[in-house]
N, CA, C and O atoms as CSV, one atom per row, in Angstrom:
chain,resi,resn,atom,element,x,y,z
A,1,MET,N,N,50.595,127.922,58.961
A,1,MET,CA,C,51.571,129.776,59.086
A,1,MET,C,C,52.913,129.002,60.496
A,1,MET,O,O,54.068,129.186,60.879
A,2,ASN,N,N,52.259,128.516,60.653
A,2,ASN,CA,C,53.740,127.856,62.092
A,2,ASN,C,C,54.835,126.844,61.375
A,2,ASN,O,O,55.908,126.595,61.925
A,3,GLN,N,N,54.562,126.434,60.434
A,3,GLN,CA,C,55.235,125.343,59.426
A,3,GLN,C,C,56.258,126.165,58.708
A,3,GLN,O,O,57.466,125.928,58.739
A,4,LEU,N,N,55.546,127.392,57.897
A,4,LEU,CA,C,56.358,128.877,57.999
A,4,LEU,C,C,57.148,129.243,58.344
A,4,LEU,O,O,58.286,129.172,57.880
A,5,ALA,N,N,56.660,129.915,59.574
A,5,ALA,CA,C,57.866,130.179,60.537
A,5,ALA,C,C,59.268,129.390,60.713
A,5,ALA,O,O,60.413,129.831,60.622
A,6,LEU,N,N,58.860,128.224,60.963
A,6,LEU,CA,C,59.905,127.054,61.383
A,6,LEU,C,C,60.603,127.526,60.555
A,6,LEU,O,O,61.676,128.059,60.837
A,7,LEU,N,N,60.007,127.401,59.015
A,7,LEU,CA,C,60.901,127.260,57.866
A,7,LEU,C,C,61.768,128.027,57.281
A,7,LEU,O,O,62.530,127.687,56.377
A,8,PHE,N,N,61.647,129.429,57.942
A,8,PHE,CA,C,62.153,130.766,57.766
A,8,PHE,C,C,63.130,130.667,58.760
A,8,PHE,O,O,64.269,131.066,58.518
A,9,LEU,N,N,62.794,130.115,60.015
A,9,LEU,CA,C,64.284,130.530,61.304
A,9,LEU,C,C,65.375,129.063,61.068
A,9,LEU,O,O,66.544,128.850,61.390
A,10,ALA,N,N,64.230,128.162,60.283
A,10,ALA,CA,C,65.389,127.271,59.712
A,10,ALA,C,C,66.626,127.334,58.689
A,10,ALA,O,O,67.639,126.670,58.475
A,11,GLY,N,N,65.687,129.082,57.900
A,11,GLY,CA,C,66.613,129.662,56.950
A,11,GLY,C,C,67.793,130.325,57.483
A,11,GLY,O,O,69.000,130.287,57.244
A,12,VAL,N,N,66.644,131.261,58.696
A,12,VAL,CA,C,68.145,132.173,59.279
A,12,VAL,C,C,68.982,131.463,59.906
A,12,VAL,O,O,70.104,131.764,59.497
A,13,LEU,N,N,69.036,130.558,60.805
A,13,LEU,CA,C,69.830,129.467,61.335
A,13,LEU,C,C,71.227,129.216,60.295
A,13,LEU,O,O,72.425,129.404,60.506
A,14,ALA,N,N,70.496,128.718,59.114
A,14,ALA,CA,C,71.162,127.897,57.815
A,14,ALA,C,C,72.178,129.155,57.346
A,14,ALA,O,O,73.249,128.844,56.825
A,15,GLY,N,N,71.804,130.751,57.554
A,15,GLY,CA,C,72.447,131.310,57.369
A,15,GLY,C,C,73.914,131.819,58.217
A,15,GLY,O,O,75.042,132.188,57.891
A,16,PHE,N,N,73.203,131.609,59.401
A,16,PHE,CA,C,74.445,131.890,60.618
A,16,PHE,C,C,75.796,130.750,60.568
A,16,PHE,O,O,77.010,130.801,60.760
A,17,ALA,N,N,74.681,129.618,60.152
A,17,ALA,CA,C,75.885,128.468,60.176
A,17,ALA,C,C,76.660,128.728,58.852
A,17,ALA,O,O,77.631,127.991,58.684
A,18,LEU,N,N,76.421,129.571,57.963
A,18,LEU,CA,C,77.167,129.640,56.899
A,18,LEU,C,C,78.349,130.261,57.500
A,18,LEU,O,O,79.524,129.916,57.376
A,19,ILE,N,N,77.679,131.573,58.406
A,19,ILE,CA,C,78.693,132.406,58.291
A,19,ILE,C,C,79.767,131.821,59.468
A,19,ILE,O,O,80.900,132.214,59.186
A,20,VAL,N,N,79.755,131.239,60.342
A,20,VAL,CA,C,80.210,130.839,61.166
A,20,VAL,C,C,81.202,129.636,60.892
A,20,VAL,O,O,82.202,129.443,61.584
A,21,VAL,N,N,80.767,128.697,59.619
A,21,VAL,CA,C,81.695,127.798,59.119
A,21,VAL,C,C,82.903,128.353,57.767
A,21,VAL,O,O,83.953,127.864,57.348
A,22,THR,N,N,82.173,129.497,57.433
A,22,THR,CA,C,83.407,129.834,56.255
A,22,THR,C,C,84.679,130.784,57.253
A,22,THR,O,O,85.784,131.041,56.775
A,23,ASP,N,N,84.302,131.172,58.542
A,23,ASP,CA,C,84.762,131.461,59.533
A,23,ASP,C,C,85.955,130.583,59.953
A,23,ASP,O,O,87.116,130.968,60.085
A,24,LEU,N,N,85.540,129.498,60.118
A,24,LEU,CA,C,86.158,128.594,60.616
A,24,LEU,C,C,87.290,127.735,59.507
A,24,LEU,O,O,88.386,127.199,59.668
A,25,ALA,N,N,86.317,127.949,58.269
A,25,ALA,CA,C,87.525,127.169,56.876
A,25,ALA,C,C,88.127,128.056,55.973
A,25,ALA,O,O,88.312,127.975,54.759
A,26,ALA,N,N,88.521,129.317,57.182
A,26,ALA,CA,C,89.157,130.035,56.161
A,26,ALA,C,C,90.502,129.695,56.256
A,26,ALA,O,O,91.271,130.269,55.485
A,27,ALA,N,N,91.067,128.655,57.258
A,27,ALA,CA,C,92.470,128.576,57.092
A,27,ALA,C,C,92.805,127.028,55.733
A,27,ALA,O,O,93.819,126.627,55.162
A,28,PHE,N,N,91.119,126.533,55.721
A,28,PHE,CA,C,91.375,125.375,54.353
A,28,PHE,C,C,91.285,126.233,53.309
A,28,PHE,O,O,92.356,126.305,52.706
A,29,LEU,N,N,90.603,126.770,52.953
A,29,LEU,CA,C,90.518,127.663,51.567
A,29,LEU,C,C,91.335,128.515,51.464
A,29,LEU,O,O,91.565,129.293,52.390
A,30,THR,N,N,91.928,128.558,50.369
A,30,THR,CA,C,93.216,129.582,50.014
A,30,THR,C,C,92.346,130.697,49.195
A,30,THR,O,O,93.184,131.596,49.122
A,31,SER,N,N,91.551,131.034,48.745
A,31,SER,CA,C,91.127,131.911,47.873
A,31,SER,C,C,89.770,132.374,48.682
A,31,SER,O,O,88.734,131.731,48.845
A,32,THR,N,N,90.234,134.191,49.307
A,32,THR,CA,C,89.688,134.833,49.734
A,32,THR,C,C,88.378,135.066,49.135
A,32,THR,O,O,87.541,135.453,49.950
A,33,ALA,N,N,87.965,134.935,47.909
A,33,ALA,CA,C,87.273,135.388,46.796
A,33,ALA,C,C,85.914,134.359,47.098
A,33,ALA,O,O,84.703,134.427,46.886
A,34,VAL,N,N,86.665,133.574,47.592
A,34,VAL,CA,C,85.212,131.960,47.411
A,34,VAL,C,C,84.477,132.262,49.317
A,34,VAL,O,O,83.425,131.981,49.892
A,35,ILE,N,N,85.686,132.919,49.661
A,35,ILE,CA,C,85.409,133.343,51.501
A,35,ILE,C,C,84.502,134.246,51.784
A,35,ILE,O,O,83.675,134.195,52.695
A,36,ASN,N,N,84.719,135.420,50.675
A,36,ASN,CA,C,83.633,136.757,50.938
A,36,ASN,C,C,82.826,136.227,50.819
A,36,ASN,O,O,82.117,136.026,51.804
A,37,PHE,N,N,82.405,135.605,49.333
A,37,PHE,CA,C,81.662,135.011,48.904
A,37,PHE,C,C,79.914,133.989,49.625
A,37,PHE,O,O,78.704,134.072,49.414
A,38,LEU,N,N,80.581,133.368,50.257
A,38,LEU,CA,C,79.771,132.339,51.357
A,38,LEU,C,C,79.482,133.315,52.665
A,38,LEU,O,O,78.557,133.270,53.476
A,39,ILE,N,N,80.475,134.103,52.582
A,39,ILE,CA,C,79.898,135.652,54.089
A,39,ILE,C,C,79.015,136.250,53.716
A,39,ILE,O,O,78.038,136.607,54.374
A,40,ALA,N,N,79.225,136.430,52.672
A,40,ALA,CA,C,77.869,137.490,51.704
A,40,ALA,C,C,76.674,136.701,51.943
A,40,ALA,O,O,75.808,137.069,52.736
A,41,ALA,N,N,76.606,135.600,51.261
A,41,ALA,CA,C,75.302,135.056,51.186
A,41,ALA,C,C,74.904,134.455,52.297
A,41,ALA,O,O,73.693,134.284,52.443
A,42,GLY,N,N,75.688,134.072,53.166
A,42,GLY,CA,C,74.959,133.904,54.378
A,42,GLY,C,C,74.359,134.545,55.130
A,42,GLY,O,O,73.319,134.205,55.696
A,43,ALA,N,N,75.280,136.173,55.305
A,43,ALA,CA,C,74.664,137.515,55.499
A,43,ALA,C,C,73.211,137.862,54.970
A,43,ALA,O,O,72.243,137.850,55.730
A,44,ILE,N,N,73.106,138.193,53.534
A,44,ILE,CA,C,71.712,138.164,53.220
A,44,ILE,C,C,70.584,137.226,53.249
A,44,ILE,O,O,69.373,137.421,53.143
A,45,ALA,N,N,71.696,135.525,53.519
A,45,ALA,CA,C,70.379,135.195,54.065
A,45,ALA,C,C,69.635,135.104,54.823
A,45,ALA,O,O,68.465,134.770,54.636
A,46,VAL,N,N,70.360,135.499,56.286
A,46,VAL,CA,C,69.996,135.770,57.500
A,46,VAL,C,C,68.714,137.121,57.770
A,46,VAL,O,O,67.680,137.181,58.435
A,47,ILE,N,N,69.650,138.337,56.614
A,47,ILE,CA,C,68.986,139.573,56.623
A,47,ILE,C,C,67.110,138.968,55.801
A,47,ILE,O,O,66.056,139.216,56.388
A,48,VAL,N,N,67.161,138.302,54.607
A,48,VAL,CA,C,65.870,138.101,54.065
A,48,VAL,C,C,65.180,137.273,54.916
A,48,VAL,O,O,64.030,137.670,55.109
A,49,PHE,N,N,65.484,136.227,55.513
A,49,PHE,CA,C,64.917,135.063,56.367
A,49,PHE,C,C,64.366,136.052,57.642
A,49,PHE,O,O,63.223,136.089,58.096
A,50,ALA,N,N,65.452,136.772,58.032
A,50,ALA,CA,C,64.533,137.287,59.553
A,50,ALA,C,C,63.754,138.493,59.278
A,50,ALA,O,O,63.057,138.913,60.202
A,51,LEU,N,N,63.753,139.215,58.000
A,51,LEU,CA,C,62.287,140.249,57.578
A,51,LEU,C,C,60.947,139.308,57.370
A,51,LEU,O,O,59.766,139.462,57.680
A,52,ALA,N,N,61.600,138.376,56.774
A,52,ALA,CA,C,60.328,137.699,56.211
A,52,ALA,C,C,59.246,136.734,57.662
A,52,ALA,O,O,58.099,136.288,57.616
A,53,ILE,N,N,60.281,136.742,58.793
A,53,ILE,CA,C,60.285,136.230,60.041
A,53,ILE,C,C,59.106,137.624,60.782
A,53,ILE,O,O,58.148,137.637,61.555
A,54,ILE,N,N,59.614,138.283,60.270
A,54,ILE,CA,C,59.518,139.783,61.069
A,54,ILE,C,C,57.518,140.191,60.483
A,54,ILE,O,O,56.418,140.274,61.028
A,55,PHE,N,N,57.999,140.300,59.352
A,55,PHE,CA,C,56.431,140.230,57.976
A,55,PHE,C,C,55.409,139.282,58.763
A,55,PHE,O,O,54.440,139.811,59.307
A,56,LEU,N,N,55.612,137.754,58.849
A,56,LEU,CA,C,54.848,136.946,59.667
A,56,LEU,C,C,54.420,136.947,60.906
A,56,LEU,O,O,53.325,136.385,60.926
A,57,ALA,N,N,54.866,137.440,62.372
A,57,ALA,CA,C,54.596,138.140,63.086
A,57,ALA,C,C,53.640,139.621,63.176
A,57,ALA,O,O,52.817,139.892,64.049
A,58,LEU,N,N,53.985,140.356,62.138
A,58,LEU,CA,C,53.135,141.706,62.172
A,58,LEU,C,C,52.137,141.099,61.668
A,58,LEU,O,O,51.183,141.284,62.422
A,59,LYS,N,N,51.781,140.333,60.603
A,59,LYS,CA,C,50.689,139.945,60.002
A,59,LYS,C,C,49.660,139.094,60.966
A,59,LYS,O,O,48.430,139.123,60.917
A,60,ALA,N,N,50.459,138.360,61.817
A,60,ALA,CA,C,49.689,137.503,62.744
A,60,ALA,C,C,49.062,138.069,63.637
A,60,ALA,O,O,48.048,137.595,64.149
A,61,LEU,N,N,49.811,139.649,64.082
A,61,LEU,CA,C,49.568,140.442,65.193
A,61,LEU,C,C,48.771,141.222,64.510
A,61,LEU,O,O,47.913,141.485,65.353
A,62,PHE,N,N,48.407,141.894,63.333
A,62,PHE,CA,C,47.271,142.644,63.181
A,62,PHE,C,C,46.393,141.821,63.058
A,62,PHE,O,O,45.446,141.938,63.836
A,63,ASN,N,N,46.355,140.534,61.915
A,63,ASN,CA,C,45.014,140.086,61.693
A,63,ASN,C,C,44.073,139.730,62.932
A,63,ASN,O,O,42.887,140.060,62.950
A,64,ASN,N,N,44.810,138.900,64.159
A,64,ASN,CA,C,44.502,138.840,65.563
A,64,ASN,C,C,43.648,140.170,66.138
A,64,ASN,O,O,42.534,139.952,66.614
A,65,VAL,N,N,44.110,141.402,66.101
A,65,VAL,CA,C,43.738,142.898,66.357
A,65,VAL,C,C,42.011,142.936,65.931
A,65,VAL,O,O,40.943,143.061,66.530
A,66,THR,N,N,42.550,142.717,64.311
A,66,THR,CA,C,41.263,143.379,63.586
A,66,THR,C,C,39.980,142.222,63.692
A,66,THR,O,O,38.898,142.520,63.185
A,67,ARG,N,N,40.144,141.002,64.319
A,67,ARG,CA,C,39.097,139.983,64.348
A,67,ARG,C,C,38.466,140.339,65.981
A,67,ARG,O,O,37.528,139.685,66.436
């Protein structure tokens, strides 16, 4: 389960990287639709993987409490 949490953490970091890179590359990309799509995809990735990490943490917490 530790590897799964690290994978989700990598997904969160990749989402943040996608948001930052699109902000930096906005001067080079002429299409605002592409930039907005990439920012939205990065934000969705951050939210989804953050919720998955929180779920794993709560599952581990309540699993240890019941034992």
